[in-house]
Backbone as a ProteinNet text record, in pm:
[ID]
protein_1_A
[PRIMARY]
MAVSLENKLVVGISSRALFDLEDENQIYEEEGLEAYIDYQRAHENVVLKPGAGFSLVKALQALNSDEKRYIEIIIMSKNSADTSLRIFNSIAHYGLDIGRAALVSGSSIAPYLEAFKTDLFLSADETDVQEAIAADIAAGIICVDSKIETNIFEELDHIRIAFDGDAVIFSDESERIYQEKGLDAFEEHERKNAQNNLEQGPFAKLLKIISLIQKEFPEDKMPIRTALVTARKAPAHERVIRTLRAWDVKIDEAFFLGGVEKSEVLKAFGANIFFDDQKKHVELAAKLVPAARVPVKP
[TERTIARY]
85.4	0	88	58	138.1	126.5	235.9	236.6	175.2	84.7	19.6	85	104.1	156.3	44	-80.8	-194.8	-204.2	-259.8	-284.8	-157.3	-46.7	80.7	137.9	222.7	298	424.2	431.9	543.9	640.7	762.8	866.3	974.2	994.3	1105.5	1220.8	1338.8	1454.8	1574.7	1646.4	1765.2	1878.5	1973	2086.9	2166.9	2174.5	2250.7	2179.5	2048.1	1974.8	1983.5	1989	1996.4	2136.9	2237.6	2377.3	2459.4	2571.7	2664.6	2747.2	2709.4	2777.9	2837.4	2870	2917.8	3055.8	3145.2	3276.7	3260.4	3172.7	3148.1	3083.4	2992	2927.9	3028.5	3124.7	3230	3315.3	3342.9	3416.6	3338.2	3208.3	3123.7	3126.5	3112.2	3104.6	3237.6	3348.5	3479.3	3551	3526.4	3601.9	3516.1	3385	3296.9	3242.1	3151.5	3078.4	3168.7	3263.1	3348.1	3431	3483.4	3560.2	3472.1	3348.7	3254.2	3225.2	3199.9	3171.9	3290.2	3410.4	3529.9	3545.5	3518.7	3533.4	3432.2	3307.2	3204.5	3230.5	3277.6	3311.3	3425.4	3526.6	3643.4	3610.8	3501.9	3465.7	3334.2	3297.1	3168.8	3149.9	3258.7	3248.3	3282.8	3295.2	3317.6	3181.6	3143.5	3010	3001.1	2893.1	2869	2821.9	2854.9	2807	2661.7	2585.8	2447.2	2441.5	2338.7	2317.4	2205.7	2163.2	2067.3	1930.9	1894.1	1763.5	1764.7	1879.6	1894.1	1807.3	1814.2	1740.9	1590.4	1543	1399.9	1357.8	1435.9	1403.9	1405.3	1505.7	1516.4	1396.6	1358.1	1245.6	1114	1094.8	972	958.1	1068.8	1060.7	1026.6	1054.4	1020.4	869.5	790.9	645.7	593.9	667.2	621.7	634.5	543.5	547.1	513.6	520.5	484.8	336.5	255.5	112	73.4	144.3	103.8	222.3	228.8	329	260.9	305.4	253	341	468.8	567.7	639.6	659.5	745.9	849.7	975	1084.7	1140.4	1156.1	1207	1324.5	1437.4	1551	1518.5	1526.7	1503.8	1626.3	1706.5	1840.9	1874.5	1955.4	2007	2128.7	2166.2	2268.4	2215.7	2307.6	2271.2	2274	2220.7	2228.7	2374.7	2461.4	2602.5	2673.3	2630.9	2697.8	2623.9	2519.8	2435.8	2472.3	2566.6	2597.3	2643.6	2719.5	2765.7	2648.5	2547.8	2428.9	2357.5	2336	2265.8	2348.6	2481	2566.3	2556.4	2545.1	2532.9	2396.3	2293.5	2159.2	2158.6	2220.8	2227.7	2308.3	2418.2	2503	2424.9	2339.9	2265	2132.9	2102.3	1980.2	1853	1861.6	1742.6	1657.1	1527.2	1433.3	1397	1492.2	1471	1511.1	1413.6	1442.4	1405.9	1329	1281.8	1363.3	1383.2	1462.7	1422.3	1437.2	1427.5	1562.5	1639.1	1774.7	1771.4	1780.6	1741.8	1859.1	1981.4	2101.3	2101.5	2072.5	2079.4	1952.8	1850.7	1723.1	1641.7	1532.7	1443.5	1373.1	1363.7	1295.5	1145.2	1104.3	965.2	862.8	883.3	779.6	752.6	847.1	833.3	771.9	757.7	702.5	557	478.1	338.8	329.2	419	416.4	434.9	515.2	539.3	445.9	344.4	246.7	317.1	416.7	500.8	423.7	431	368	467.3	594.3	698.7	826.6	891.2	1017.1	1122.7	1236.4	1347.2	1470.1	1531	1648.9	1734.5	1861.8	1950.5	1952.3	1882	1880.2	1759.9	1786	1677.5	1585.7	1641.1	1559.6	1460.2	1506.6	1417.8	1305.7	1339.8	1239.4	1139.7	1190.5	1101.2	1002.9	1049.7	962.2	858.2	896.1	801.2	692.3	731.2	633.7	538.8	592.6	509.1	406.9	440.5	350.4	260.2	255.8	169.4	207.9	336.9	387.5	470.5	446.3	523.5	670.7	756.2	898.5	981.5	1102.4	1191.6	1335.4	1405.6	1549.4	1620.4	1671.2	1728.1	1864	1889.4	2014.5	2124.4	2213.6	2318	2443.3	2444.7	2560	2561	2449.7	2438.6	2542.1	2602.6	2703.4	2649.5	2518.1	2456.4	2502	2544.7	2585.6	2462.2	2461.6	2349.8	2388.9	2313.2	2334.3	2253.1	2319.2	2247.1	2193.2	2238.4	2193.7	2079.7	2046.6	1943.1	1805.4	1730.5	1593.4	1500.9	1426.3	1343.2	1204	1150.3	1015.7	910.1	949.4	857.8	931.2	858.7	906.3	852.5	936.7	895.1	917.9	808.1	811.4	752.9	828.2	785.6	765.7	664.4	628.3	612.8	658.3	615.9	471.6	404.7	265.6	247.6	260	234.7	335	281.3	358.9	413.2	374.3	412.7	284.7	227.8	99.4	-13	-7.7	-109.8	-54.1	-142.5	-97.7	-16.6	43.3	123	42	-92.2	-179.9	-148.7	-147.6	-124.4	20.3	111.8	253.9	277.8	208.5	224.7	177.9	70.5	22.1	125.9	185.7	290	408.8	452.6	568.5	541.2	418.9	387	340.2	271.6	207.6	250.8	324	374.9	292.3	343.3	284.8	144.4	124.3	-7.6	-115.8	-86.9	-184.7	-209.7	-103.7	-117.3	-208.5	-186.3	-265.5	-410.4	-432.5	-568.8	-640.1	-569.1	-625.9	-664.4	-579	-606.9	-720.1	-728.8	-837.3	-971.9	-976.1	-1100.7	-1140.6	-1041.9	-1068.7	-1056.5	-1066.2	-1047.1	-1143.5	-1263.9	-1363.7	-1350.9	-1261.3	-1244.1	-1120.1	-1136.1	-1023.7	-914.1	-791.8	-677.5	-679	-629.5	-616.7	-502.3	-511	-408.8	-277.3	-166.8	-33.7	23.8	149.1	208.4	219.4	216.5	232.5	101.4	-9.4	-137.5	-175.7	-162.5	-197.5	-111.3	18.6	108.3	66.5	34.2	-8	-135.2	-225.6	-349.3	-321.5	-227.4	-190.5	-129.4	-41.5	18.3	-89.8	-186.9	-295.6	-376.7	-397.2	-469.1	-389.7	-257.5	-173.6	-181.3	-179.1	-186.9	-313.7	-421.9	-549.6	-551.2	-449.5	-439.4	-380.8	-330.4	-260	-330.5	-325.5	-377.5	-291.9	-352.7	-285	-156.7	-157	-39.4	72.3	46.1	149.1	167.7	141.6	149	293.6	326.3	465.4	508.5	412	444.9	393.5	479.6	436	466	370.3	385.6	385.7	448.7	452	437.4	360	353.6	443.3	541.3	634.7	629.3	555.2	524.8	559.7	591.6	620.1	492.9	377.4	251.5	240.1	155.7	120.1	-25.4	-83.1	-217.7	-218.7	-319.8	-446.9	-445.8	-329.3	-323.5	-328.9	-339	-341.8	-476.8	-584.4	-719.3	-750.9	-714	-744.8	-674.7	-552.9	-477.4	-549.1	-587.4	-652.4	-785	-862.5	-991.4	-973.9	-870.4	-845.3	-809.3	-719	-680.4	-799.4	-883.5	-1004.4	-1096.7	-1112.2	-1198.8	-1143.5	-1011.7	-949.3	-951.8	-992.7	-988.3	-845.7	-752.2	-610.2	-563.2	-495.2	-440.5	-294.6	-262.2	-123.2	-90.2	12.4	41.6	94.4	179.7	235.8	234.1	200.4	195.3	269	350.4	430.7	407.6	340.3	318.4	423.5	528.7	650.6	658.1	575.4	576.7	712.7	786.5	917.2	1035.5	1011.5	1120.9	1187.5	1319.3	1393.8	1343.4	1330.8	1268.2	1362.1	1491.7	1583.4	1586.4	1585.2	1591.1	1463.5	1350.1	1223	1225.5	1279.8	1290.5	1382.5	1489.3	1580.2	1508.2	1432.8	1359.8	1253.7	1191.1	1092	1157.6	1284.2	1356.5	1320.2	1302.2	1254.6	1350	1294.6	1371.1	1384.2	1291.1	1301.2	1208.2	1248.4	1169.4	1157.3	1035.3	1010.1	970.2	1039.5	1010.7	1035.9	966	984.4	1095.5	1144.1	1242.1	1382.6	1473.1	1610.3	1677.3	1655.5	1723	1681.1	1553.4	1505.5	1561.6	1568.1	1620.2	1767.6	1845.5	1989.7	2018.4	1941.2	1960.6	1914.7	1801.1	1749.1	1842.7	1904	1987.7	2113.3	2145.6	2258.5	2225	2093.6	2050	1965.8	1888.4	1802.8	1805.9	1776.7	1764.4	1654	1680.6	1584.5	1584.3	1470.4	1455.3	1373.9	1412.1	1341.7	1238	1121.1	1011.1	1004.7	1036.1	1032.1	890.2	874.5	743.4	699.9	572.8	522.1	522.7	577.8	584.5	445.4
-120.1	0	123.8	219.3	340.8	426.5	491	583.1	715.4	766.2	893.3	1007.4	1120.3	1240.9	1338.7	1296.6	1380	1391.8	1503	1526.9	1527	1564.3	1582.9	1717.6	1771	1890.7	1843.5	1868.7	1822	1938	1919.4	2022	1971.6	2041.9	2014.8	2106.3	2051.4	2131.9	2092.6	2191	2161.9	2117.4	2043.3	1996.7	2113.5	2223.2	2340.4	2417.5	2400.5	2460.6	2374.9	2242.5	2151.2	2145.1	2144.3	2133	2252.7	2272.1	2378.5	2329.7	2375.1	2334.9	2455.6	2559.5	2682.1	2664.1	2588.4	2562.9	2483.1	2385.2	2303.4	2385.4	2474.3	2559.7	2654.6	2698.7	2785	2708.9	2582.2	2499.2	2489.2	2466.5	2455.7	2585.3	2699.5	2827.4	2869.3	2836.2	2882.4	2781.7	2651.9	2549.2	2463	2470.4	2398.8	2268.1	2208.4	2090.7	1969.8	1944.1	1825.7	1831.6	1951	1966.6	1942.7	1989.4	1968.7	1819.6	1751.4	1607.1	1531.5	1563.4	1496.1	1520.4	1642.9	1676.9	1599.2	1596.4	1527.1	1376.9	1318.6	1176.1	1148.7	1234.3	1215.2	1234.3	1307.4	1338.1	1272.2	1163.2	1098.7	1060.5	1026.3	982.7	1092	1216.3	1331	1393.2	1391.9	1439.2	1590.7	1634.9	1777.7	1841.3	1968.3	2041.6	2083.6	2099.9	2146.6	2283.2	2302.4	2429.1	2508.8	2615.3	2708.5	2644.5	2543.5	2480.8	2356.2	2320.1	2193.5	2189.2	2294.5	2292.3	2286.9	2353	2347.6	2206.2	2140.3	2003.7	1909.8	1922.1	1836	1856.4	1982.1	2012.3	1962.8	1980.6	1933.2	1782.1	1711.3	1565.3	1512.7	1591.9	1550.2	1541.1	1601	1592.4	1451.9	1379.2	1246.5	1145	1052.9	945.4	814.3	706.5	576.1	572.1	651.5	651.1	735.5	847.7	937	1017.6	1032.4	1116.8	1244.9	1355.3	1485.6	1549.6	1513.4	1583.1	1485.4	1527.1	1454.6	1552.8	1517.2	1599.1	1530.6	1605.9	1551.1	1636.1	1572.2	1643.1	1671.4	1798	1839.5	1916.6	1851.4	1901.9	1897.1	1992.5	1991.4	1899.8	1834.8	1730.7	1614.2	1535.7	1409.7	1300	1184.4	1070.8	1038.3	1052.5	1018.2	1105.8	1233.2	1324.4	1335.8	1254.7	1271.7	1180.1	1087	993	1063.7	1170.6	1244.1	1303.6	1347.8	1403.8	1296.9	1180.2	1073.5	1018.2	1013.2	970	1066.9	1195.4	1296.2	1289.1	1264.6	1245.8	1129.1	1018.9	901.5	930.4	1005.2	1037.7	1111.8	1204.8	1285.6	1220.2	1105.4	1035.6	1102.9	1175.8	1241.2	1140.1	1153.3	1060.3	1114.9	1106.2	1153.7	1041.8	987	878.8	910.7	1020.4	1054.2	1170.5	1167	1272	1289.2	1410.9	1441.9	1501.6	1427.1	1466.9	1488.9	1615.2	1648.3	1686.2	1670.3	1690.3	1824.5	1930.6	2063.9	2114.4	2029.4	2072.3	2152.4	2208.9	2283.4	2188.9	2231.3	2151.5	2178.3	2293.9	2337.7	2234	2161.8	2065.8	1954.3	1928.2	1815.7	1857.1	1988	2033.7	1989.8	2005.8	1963.2	1810.8	1743.3	1596.5	1538.9	1606.3	1561.3	1628.9	1702.5	1769.8	1863.5	1936.4	2018.9	2139	2156.8	2272.6	2385.9	2351.5	2450.7	2403.9	2496.3	2464.8	2564.4	2512.7	2595.6	2565	2669.6	2652	2777.1	2762.4	2878.1	2932	2864.3	2902.2	2991.7	3117	3213.6	3173.5	3121.3	3082.6	2973.7	2872	2763.3	2815	2903.3	2956.4	3045	3127.1	3212.9	3129.6	3020.4	2932.3	2865.2	2833.1	2774.4	2874.5	2997.9	3102.7	3123.8	3122.4	3137.6	3025.4	2908.1	2792.4	2786.8	2898.3	2910.3	2814.6	2790.6	2708.5	2797.3	2789.5	2867.3	2829.5	2929.5	2900.8	3018.1	2986.7	3090.5	3064.3	3174.4	3167.8	3176.8	3065.3	3062.3	3130.6	3207.7	3282.4	3188.9	3150.8	3054.3	3123.7	3256.6	3330.1	3336.3	3296.3	3302.4	3212	3261.4	3184.3	3141.5	3126	3084	2943.4	2924.1	2791.9	2705.4	2585.7	2493.3	2381.3	2367.8	2257.7	2138	2043.7	1932.3	1834.6	1846.6	1754.6	1814.3	1941.4	2007.8	1950	1916.3	1870.7	1989.9	2025.7	2144.1	2109.6	2191.7	2166.4	2225.6	2321	2379.5	2405.6	2398.7	2454.6	2595.8	2688.7	2829.2	2887	2923.1	2973.6	3113.9	3207.6	3347.8	3394.6	3476.7	3524.8	3676.7	3741.7	3877.2	3869.6	3984.1	3984.8	4010.6	4136.6	4174.5	4110	4053.7	3984.6	3849.5	3805.8	3672.3	3596	3626.3	3564.8	3625.4	3757	3828.7	3870.3	3915	3961.7	4090.1	4135.8	4257.9	4382.3	4370.3	4483.4	4606.6	4588.9	4702.8	4748.9	4653.1	4687.4	4777.6	4751	4833.5	4976.8	4992.4	5127	5202	5132.6	5196.4	5237.7	5147.5	5175.9	5289.4	5295.7	5394.2	5528.2	5526.2	5649.5	5692.7	5605	5644.9	5594.7	5620.5	5566	5619.1	5749.5	5806.2	5743.3	5727.1	5666.5	5520.8	5450.4	5311.2	5301.1	5384.2	5376.7	5415.6	5513.4	5552.1	5439.6	5373.9	5261.2	5148.1	5117.7	5009.2	5045.8	5173.1	5217.5	5203.1	5243.1	5234.6	5090.1	5000.6	4862	4766.5	4819.7	4736.5	4619.2	4636.5	4528.8	4433.1	4464.2	4380.9	4293.5	4164.3	4073.2	4098.4	4081.7	4084.9	3960.6	3974.4	3859.7	3769	3642.8	3548.1	3573.8	3559.1	3566.8	3427.7	3417.7	3287.2	3190.4	3242.9	3154.7	3134	3183.5	3168.2	3020.8	2944.9	2803.1	2728.7	2758	2692.4	2723	2848.3	2885.8	2812.1	2794.1	2721.6	2573.9	2514.1	2374.5	2360.8	2453.8	2451.9	2464.7	2552	2571.4	2442.9	2368.4	2240.6	2139	2135.5	2046.1	2084	2214	2259.6	2209.5	2203.2	2161.7	2013.7	1939.1	1796.6	1776.4	1883	1871	1952.5	1904.6	1985.8	2110.1	2214.6	2343.4	2334	2251.7	2243.7	2157.3	2094.1	2012.6	2054.3	2181.7	2232.9	2233.3	2160.6	2151	2259.1	2338.1	2443.1	2576.1	2677.2	2813.1	2900.1	2984.5	3074.2	3218.4	3302.2	3445.3	3527.1	3632.7	3735.3	3849.5	3883	3990.8	4091.1	4198.2	4290.3	4434.2	4511.3	4653.3	4734.9	4672.2	4743.1	4790.6	4890.3	4936.8	4983.1	5016.9	5071.8	5201	5222.4	5150.3	5033.8	5001.6	4899	4757.5	4745.2	4612.5	4543.9	4624.7	4567.7	4475.3	4515.9	4435.9	4300.4	4300.3	4175.7	4080.7	4131.7	4048	3992.2	4076.4	4031	3927.8	3943.8	3848	3710.6	3706.5	3579.2	3512.6	3595.2	3542	3479.8	3545.8	3494	3364.2	3351.6	3229	3116.2	3146.5	3051.1	3001.5	3096.3	3067.1	3130.3	3050.6	3098.7	3137.8	3260.9	3304.2	3313.8	3244.2	3238.6	3371.1	3435.8	3563.7	3660	3785.6	3886.4	4011.3	4065	4182.6	4287.1	4395.3	4508.2	4612.7	4617.8	4687.5	4832.7	4871	5010.3	5058.7	4973.2	5012	4976.8	4929.8	4886.4	4763.4	4754.3	4642.4	4508.4	4411.5	4283.9	4183.7	4193.7	4085.4	4052.6	4152.7	4124.4	4057.3	4095.3	4030.7	3884.5	3859.5	3722.1	3637.7	3697.7	3626.3	3592.6	3689	3665.7	3556.9	3553.8	3450.6	3313.8	3314.4	3189	3120.1	3198.9	3145.1	3040.7	2927.5	2828.2	2870.4	2957.4	3018.5	3139.5	3239.2	3360.1	3386.3	3416.5	3443.2	3589.3	3658.2	3798.7	3823	3918.9	3946.4	4046.9	4116.1	4222.1	4175.6	4192.8	4144.1	4202.7	4331.7	4396.2	4333.4	4298.5	4237	4095.6	4022.5	3885.5	3885.3	3973.8	3977.2	4013.9	4107.7	4144.5	4030.3	3969.7	3861	3741.9	3714.8	3595.5	3599	3713.6	3720.8	3657.1	3642.1	3592.4	3465.3	3448.9	3330.9	3289.8	3163.1	3125	3206.2	3251.8	3338.2	3309.4	3336.3	3312.4	3424.6	3463.1	3568.9	3509.2	3568.9	3527	3622.3	3575.6	3665.7	3700	3812.4	3855.6	3767.7	3730.1	3649.7	3732.2	3677.5	3754.4	3777.3
0	0	0	-86.7	-98.1	27.7	63	176.7	133.5	214.5	182.6	261.1	192.5	257.5	292	268.8	304.1	456.6	501.3	643.9	727.2	663.7	734.6	695.8	780	744.6	673.7	544.2	462.9	440.9	486.3	474.1	379.9	271.1	181.2	215.5	228.6	265.9	180.7	133.1	54.1	145.4	88.7	168.8	223.5	149	192.9	303.5	314.6	425.2	550.9	532.4	646.9	704.7	617	660.7	611.8	677.2	638.5	519.5	400.6	277.8	205.8	282.4	218.6	156	218.7	157.9	29	33.2	-84.8	-196.7	-158.9	-258.7	-323.6	-245.1	-299.7	-402	-373.1	-469.5	-599.8	-587.7	-707.5	-788.4	-719.4	-790.1	-851.1	-782.6	-829.1	-919.2	-896.8	-969.9	-1061.2	-1045.5	-1135	-1079.5	-1156.2	-1112.1	-1088.5	-1178.1	-1163.5	-1035.9	-1003.6	-880.8	-758.5	-765.6	-656.5	-638.3	-749.3	-743.2	-682.8	-728	-675.7	-526	-483.6	-340.8	-256.4	-300.7	-223.8	-216.3	-323.8	-320.8	-223.6	-227.3	-141.4	6.2	34.2	173.8	215.2	150.7	178	323.8	391	530.2	630.8	581.3	669.6	699.9	825.6	864.7	847.5	787.1	768.4	899.3	917.8	1034.3	1013.3	1122.1	1107.5	1039.7	958.4	892.1	957.5	890.1	950.1	976	897.4	916.1	1002.6	1055.1	1128.1	1253.9	1335.2	1462.5	1440.2	1334.3	1303.6	1267	1181.1	1139.9	1260.1	1343.2	1461	1554.5	1572.3	1660.4	1600.6	1471	1406.5	1417.3	1396.9	1401.1	1540.1	1641.4	1777.5	1798.8	1708.6	1717.9	1686.5	1603.8	1561.6	1675.4	1677	1776.3	1707	1782.8	1726.4	1687.8	1757	1732.1	1610.4	1590.4	1481.8	1430.3	1299.7	1235.5	1187.4	1240.5	1198.9	1090.6	1089.6	1007.6	914.9	792	700.3	645.6	658.1	606.1	482.1	375	249.5	202.2	175.3	115.9	-30.6	-68.9	-207	-252	-334.2	-360.8	-509.1	-551.8	-688.5	-701.9	-593.3	-602	-685.8	-737.8	-801.5	-695.5	-729.5	-638.8	-607.5	-705.9	-691	-588	-576.8	-482.7	-349.8	-331	-212.7	-96.2	-115.8	-8.1	118.6	102.9	221.1	298.3	224.9	288.7	370	308.9	380.1	495.8	479.7	590.9	708	678.2	784	850.2	772.2	827.6	925.8	886.3	973.6	1099.9	1085.9	1200.1	1307.8	1265.8	1362.5	1404.6	1347.5	1385.1	1336.8	1226.1	1172.1	1096.7	1111.3	1047.7	909.6	816.8	680.1	585.1	517.2	424.3	281.1	261.9	128.1	71.5	-59.2	-122.8	-268	-316.5	-458.9	-498.8	-575	-614.7	-765.4	-808.9	-946.2	-1036.1	-989.6	-1072.9	-1145.9	-1071.6	-1128.8	-1193.3	-1207.4	-1266	-1164.9	-1210.8	-1122.8	-1025.7	-901.9	-800	-801.1	-851.5	-842.2	-887.5	-998.2	-1040.8	-940.8	-851.8	-759.1	-625.1	-603.2	-475.8	-460.8	-564.4	-559.3	-555.8	-627.3	-628.9	-489.3	-407.6	-270.3	-169.3	-219.3	-131.7	-31.6	-79.9	7.3	61.7	193.7	258.7	282.2	301.2	325.5	259.6	187.7	122	167.5	214.4	260.7	177.4	125.6	41.9	49.3	13.1	1.2	-141.4	-231.6	-373	-401.4	-436	-454.9	-569.6	-678.2	-793.1	-756	-683.8	-642.8	-552.9	-460.5	-368.2	-442.9	-533.8	-612.1	-693.7	-751	-828	-738.2	-616	-521.4	-485	-457.9	-426.1	-543.5	-665.9	-785.5	-797.1	-741.3	-743.6	-619.9	-545.2	-426.3	-314.9	-300.1	-190.1	-97.4	30.3	127.1	115.5	100.1	79.8	128.9	175.1	223.9	184.6	153.8	125.5	259.4	306.3	440.2	441.7	544.7	555.5	605.7	515.3	549.8	604.3	605.3	656.6	809	868	1012.8	1080.2	1187.6	1262	1398.8	1406.6	1531.9	1566.5	1689.2	1733.9	1757.5	1701.8	1717.9	1813.7	1919.8	2013.8	1966.9	1898.7	1838.5	1942.2	2065.9	2170.1	2252.9	2227.7	2306.2	2274.8	2377.1	2359.8	2381.6	2280	2285.1	2335.5	2427.1	2477.4	2385.2	2301.1	2204.2	2073	1964.4	1837.9	1832.5	1801.4	1800.4	1660.9	1596.4	1458.8	1457.6	1401	1398.4	1254.3	1235.1	1103.4	1104.7	999	969.7	920.6	914.5	871.7	723.2	683.2	544.4	449.7	341.1	236.1	282.1	402.5	451.6	490.5	606	641.5	557.5	541	466	329.5	242.2	111.2	127.3	17.2	21.9	-14.6	-13.3	-47.1	37.8	168.8	257.8	252.1	236.2	224.8	103.8	-5.8	-126	-102.2	-26.9	4.7	86.9	182.9	264.5	177.9	89.2	5.2	-92.3	-144.9	-248.5	-193.2	-77.8	-30.5	109.7	181.8	312.5	428.4	549	671.7	699.1	680.4	711.3	624.2	494.2	403.8	441.1	480.6	523.9	645.4	746.8	869.1	843.3	757.7	724.6	649.5	559	485	579.1	674.4	768.4	863.8	901.3	988.4	916.7	790.4	713.7	685.9	677.9	641.7	759.3	879.6	999.2	1005.2	947.3	950.7	831.9	738.7	619.9	634.4	616.7	635.1	533	576.6	486.3	397.7	276.4	188.3	235.7	200.4	241.4	168.1	241.9	184.7	164.4	122.6	89.3	206.7	330.3	446.2	523.3	469.2	538.9	553.1	444.7	449.7	550.9	552.3	648.1	791	818.4	953.2	993	898.3	927.2	956.8	884.1	909.9	1049.2	1085.2	1219.2	1325.2	1300.9	1396.5	1414.9	1305.9	1315.5	1397.7	1378.7	1458.4	1605.7	1634.3	1773.6	1841.5	1767.2	1825.2	1863.1	1819.8	1854.9	1994.9	2054.6	2181.8	2290.1	2414.9	2524.9	2545.2	2596	2609.3	2691.1	2794.9	2881	2822.3	2706.3	2641	2495.5	2469.3	2333	2283.5	2173.7	2129.3	2030.4	1980.7	1883.9	1935.9	1930.6	1960.8	1839.5	1806.3	1692.6	1739.9	1660.8	1693.9	1566.9	1576.5	1472.9	1518.1	1435.6	1469.9	1355	1374.4	1266.1	1301.5	1199.6	1217.8	1236.2	1219.8	1242	1387.7	1407.6	1541.7	1535.5	1649.9	1650.5	1566.9	1482.8	1472	1372.4	1315.3	1210.9	1267.6	1399.6	1461.5	1447.7	1445.2	1455	1337.8	1218.2	1099.3	1104.8	1155.4	1170.6	1265.8	1381.6	1483.2	1432.2	1366.2	1314.1	1202.4	1120.7	1013.2	1069.8	1166	1226.9	1296.2	1357.6	1421.5	1317.5	1203.6	1097.1	1039.2	1036	985.3	1088	1210.9	1321.7	1343.9	1340.1	1358.5	1489.4	1567.5	1694	1676.6	1714.1	1723.8	1872	1915.1	2058.5	2112.6	2035.3	2078.8	1961.2	1987.2	1881.2	1927.9	1840	1871.6	1763.1	1800.3	1710.7	1745.3	1666.6	1707.3	1661.6	1566.3	1524	1478	1410.6	1357.7	1446.2	1568.1	1655.1	1593.5	1602.3	1544.6	1599	1510.2	1543.6	1609.6	1585.9	1619.8	1768.6	1855.6	1999	2047.9	1989.7	2023.7	1980.7	1862.6	1813.3	1900.3	1947.6	2038.3	2168.6	2222.3	2347.1	2328	2211.5	2179.9	2163.4	2121.2	2100.6	1970.7	1864.6	1737.4	1680.1	1639.8	1563.2	1417.8	1374.4	1241.8	1238.3	1158.9	1140.1	990.7	945.9	804.6	786.7	696.3	667.7	520.2	463.5	321.1	293.1	396.7	375	414.1	321.2	337.3	461.3	486.7	600	733.3	745.2	869.1	884.9	774.7	778.7	816.4	756.9	785.1	929.8	985.6	1126.8	1218.5	1186.5	1269.4	1268.4	1152.3	1136.1	1221.9	1277.1	1369.5	1504.2	1529.5	1659.7	1652.2	1542.6	1527.1	1379.7	1349.1	1207.8	1140	1016.9	949.3	800	737.1	593.5	531.4	410.9	337.6	244.9	245.9	160.5	41	-79.7	-194.6	-235.2	-301.9	-347.7	-464.4	-466	-576.6	-704.3	-813.2	-937.6	-998.3
[MASK]
++++++++++++++++++++++++++++++++++++++++++++++++++++++++++++++++++++++++++++++++++++++++++++++++++++++++++++++++++++++++++++++++++++++++++++++++++++++++++++++++++++++++++++++++++++++++++++++++++++++++++++++++++++++++++++++++++++++++++++++++++++++++++++++++++++++++++++++++++++++++++++++++++++++++++

C-alpha cells in the first residue's frame, strides 16, 4: 500500500539549508561541477556540520510518535544521487528521520514540490524559492551566513516559529500602500478597512496547518508556539486580529513593534526560524536566530 503524505505537514529542505555546505558551494562556484563532485566523493564519510535549518528540522521531528506522524521531512536538492551519499551519511550520524529525497542533478525543484504535497520549502537558492512562491507554496530563502551555534543535543520543549505579517501571512496589499504612499496613508487605509479581512499571503496556508496540529494537543502540552512579529502598530493592529479570528487561527504571541527592530524580540521569543519578506530584517534577525526571506510572488 502506498504511503500517503496527506494530512501531514510536509517540509522540503535543501541539503545546503539543512547542513553547512558553504565551503562546498564555494568549490562549485569557483572550480565547477566536476571539482565539486570529486570533493564530495572524497569526503563521503566526513560528517557535515548542522546548517541554519537543522534545529527546526530536529524540533519538528520531535512531534512524531509511534502513534502518529505529523511531520514529514524531504531532502530536495540539486545534487545528483552520486553526490548525495555524504548528505545521507550525515543524516544518519545525527539520527534524523529523513528517508525521502528528490535529487534532481541541477534541474528545477519546483515541479516536484506539488508531487510531494510540500507545505513549506526551505532553500539557500533564490531561484528555487522564487519558483516555489510562484507555485503558491510557502517558501523561504534561508540565511546561510548566520554563525549561530546549534546545540544538536538540546531537547526542545517547544518549536517556536515566527512570522512577519504583510507579504508573509497576509498579502502585500497594505505593504504596497505603505511603500507607495507612506505611513499616514497606510494607517488611514487600515483604519477604514479594519472590519475587512486581509487577503491570504504565501504563508497563510502553512499557519493554518500549524494551527490544526496545535489543536491535537492539550494546552499544557502544546509543542508548537507561533509568533507574529510585525512593524505594524495601533491603529493597524485591529485588521490583523480580526483576520486571524476569521481564519480561526491561533497566534500564541503577537508583537506590534511600530518600527522597533525585530531581532531582539525574536531572540527573546527563542525562534527556531523567522520568516520575513524584507532582506534587511532577515539579515539582522539571522545574527541571533535562524531566518529566511520570503520573496514577493511575481
